N, C-alpha and C positions, 0 to 999 in steps of 0.2 A: 904222310907221304910213304911211310914204311910198308904200307899195305899196297902200294902200287907196283905193278910190273914195269920193266923198262919201257915199253911202248906208251904205257898210260902215263908215265913220269914225262917222257919226251913231250907229250901232248900238253900236260899240265904246265910245264915251265916254259912254253912258248907264249910270250906276251904280246909283241907287237907285229902287225902285219897278218894277211889273211891264211887260215889254216883249215884244211879239209881233214877231219878225222874219220877214215873209213872204219866203222866199227862193226865187226862180224856179229853174228848172233851169239848171245851169251858171252860177251867179251868185256863186260864191265863198262858199258858206255855211260850209263847213269853216274856210276861211281867216278868216272873220269871227268865228265862235265861238272859234277858238284865240287869235286877237288879242285879243279881249275878255277871255279868262281871263288872258293874259299881261299886259294892261293892269291888270286889277284887282289882280293880285299885285305886278306890277314898278313900275307907275306910281302907283296909288292907295295901295298899301300894304296891301292886305288880306292876312291871314294865309292861306296856302294850305289850312290845315286847316278855315277857315271857308267853303271853297267846295265844292260838289258839282255835277258835271257828269255828266248821265245820256244814255246812248244805247242802242242796240238790239243792237248786236253787239260782241263782244270785240275784232274787228278794228279797228272804227271808233273804240273807245275807245283802243286802243293807239296807232293812228295819230294820234289828236287829242292825246293826252298827249304823244308825241314832238314834234309840232309847237309845242304850246304851250310846251314846256320849252326849245326851241330859240330862241324869240324872248326868253327872259328872259336878261338880263346875268348874274345871279347863277345859275350853275350849280349850286351847292350847295343850292338852295333845297328845302324839303320838298315832294315829289310832291303835287299837289293830288289829291283823290278824284275820279277820273274813270272811271266804269264803266258796265256795263249796269244796268238796274233790277234784274235778278234777282241780280246779284252784290252790289249795295247791300242787298237784302233778306236775303242770306245772312250779310253782315257784321253786320247788325242783329240777326238772330235768335241768331247765336252769343253775343252779349251778353246778349240779353233774352227769350229764348224761355221761360225760367224763369217769367216773370211770367204765363204762361197754363198753368202746372203742367206743363210739358214739360222734358225733360233737354237740357242743350246739347250733348250728344254725339250728336245725331240724325244719321241717315244720309239723304242725298238719293238719291232714286230716279229713274231716266231714264225715258224713254218704253216701252222694252222691259220693264223691270222693272214699270211701271204696268200694261202690257197683260197680263203674265203673272199679276199678282195678279187682275186682273179676269176673266180667262179661268178662273181657279181658282174664283172666287166664283160666276161664271155656271153653271159645272159642278156646284157644290154645291147651287144653287138650281134646277138642271135647267133653265136658260133657254138656248135656242138663239139666240144674238145676238152681233153682231160686236163684238170687243174694241176695234177701232178707233173705231167708232161710240160705244160707251160712254165711252172715253176722251176723245173730242173733246166730248161733251156735258158730262161731269164738269168738263172744263176751262172751258167756257162758264159753267157753274154757279159755279165758284169765282171767276171772273173777274167775274161779277155780284154776288158775296157772297151766294149762295143756299145755305143749309144743306140736308143731306138731308131734314129734317123738312119745310122749305118746298116742296121738290121732290115729296116723297111727297103732300103736300096738293094741289098744282097738276096733278100728272100726270093726264091723262085717257085718252089712247090707250094700248091695251095695251102696246105696245112701250116707251113712255115710263114707264109703271108698272113695267115690268120694270128699266129704267135706273135709277129712283129707288131701288128696292130694293137694286140693286148698289151704288149711291153710298153708301147708308147702311152696308152691310157693308164697303165699301172703305174708308170714313172710319174706321170702328172698327178695322179692320186696321192701317192705317198709324199711328194714334195708339197702339194697344196696343204696336206694334213701334218706336216712336219714329222713324217714317219721315217724310220730307218730300218731296212732289212739287214739280215746277217751280212750279205755280202757288201753292203754299203760301208760296213765299218772298215773294210779294208779299202774298198775303191775310192771312197771319199778322202780318206786318210792320204792315199796315193796322190789323188788330184790336188789336194791343197798342197802337199809338199812340193809337187812338181811345179805348181804355179807360182808359189811363194819361195823365192830363192833365198832370201834372208832367213826365213823360218826353216827352210831345209838345213842351212849352215848351222843354225842355232841348235836344232834338234840333234844333228849329226854330232855336233861337238859335246853335247850334253850326254849322249850315249856313246862314249868313246870306246867301249869295249862290249862287242855284241856277240852273243852265242846262240844258235839255233839247234834245237834237237830235232831229229827225224827229218832232216832235210831231203831225203829223197821224196818225202810226200809233198813238197812245196809245188805250188802251181806257179804260173806266168805272173800274175798280180803280186803273190808274195815275194818272188824273186825281184821283180821291179821296185817294190817297196824297200826291200833290203838293200839294194843298190843305192838309194836315195838316202837311207839311214847311215850307210857305211861310207858315204861319198867324201867325207872330210878327213878320214883317216885310214880306211880299209882294214880296220881291226875287227875283222869278221871271222869268227870261228864257227864252222858248221860241223855237225856230227850226223853221219847217216850211213846207210848201207845200199849201194845200188842193187845187191842181190835180193833186197827186201822191198823193192820198189812195186807194189802191187795195186796202187791206187790211181792208175792212169785213167780208169773209167769215171773218176769224179774229179779230173782235172789236173792231177799231179803230173809233173813234166819230169821225166827221167834226165833230160839234158841238164837240168839245173845243177845235178850233182856230177854227171859226166863230163860237163865242160867248166867246172868251177875253176879249175886251176889255170885254164886258157882265158877266162873272163877277168880273173882277179890276178894281176901280175905279182910274181914272186911268191905264190902260194906254197907253204910248207905241207906236205902230205904225210900223215901218220896213219899206219895201218894197225888197228887192234886185231890181232889174229889168233890170240891165246883164248880159247873157249873154255869157260868154267862150268859149263851145263851138261856137256854130253860126253860119252866115251869115244875112244878113238875109231871104233868100227862105224857108228852113227856119222862121224864127221868125213870119215873116208869115202863113204856112200854119197853124201851130201857133196862133198868136194867134186867127186868123179861126175856126178850129175850135172851140177850147176856150171861147171867150166865150160860147157857147150853153149851157154847164153852168149849171144853175139854182142850185146850192149852192156858191157861191164868193165870196171876199171881193173878187176883181178886182185885176189887175195886167197890164201889157203888157211883155213881154220886148223889150229892145233889143239889137241885135247889136253887140258890140264890134269883130267882125271885119269888119263891112261887108258890101257887096254880094258875090254869088258867081253862079254859073250857075243855070240854071233847074233846077227840081225834076224828077227823073226818077223814074218809078214802075218799079221792077224786080220 
């Protein structure tokens, strides 16, 4: 705790209820998140099995797990579940996919497998269309929880009518062969939790303390899944930066972070505004530029390093 600043300490020591940590660039976000996880387990006495920390890459998850465990005095502690959204979906489906009539010996297909199946279907239907485009559109549909029948009804342009037909055949193909694509890991997890009320309650109570990294990058499906997982307690702590939301093109929904406090009642908001990476001149220029963004919650980064030289454009 002695290495945390006041803002970070404030975030670490908040236990119950929703919390939004607005973490500016270089403000010690990972340090704060791992310290909070260690504090929950080591100081508050929360069972590690009752925590769930979600991030976007295996590398980030591994690094955070290692850092959190180093902070704990008891090195024999049961490792908390700290993984990507999709790894969580995989673990969940291994136990519960049978609830939607599927077998738990399903096989996960990667992007190349997916495109190969789509090319074969397009060839059978005599459609001349890019497999990459079709794969991208199907991914968007799944992350928006749109079934093939809905897309067939909605499609108006000829190209998208073809994609809708391919989507229908693709979905039949993977279900008949007990395959699961990357997007299904979250989509099917959500559908099961949404349909099975008792299971939703059990799962939410099991993961009584949830933390999410890079929350500005979450999409609609991830948000809905988090709502179900936190439904019994609302102990949801999300860390993100609305000023670093750059993945709208792949489905990230900026509203998830902008509207968090209005969706989850009694949200505590903490701003990490001390930047440990850059000198004052850099941050002043960045602050001056980014304050013109229309969709932001607002914060001003302050340099811990102090003043430096003039900015040079190279």
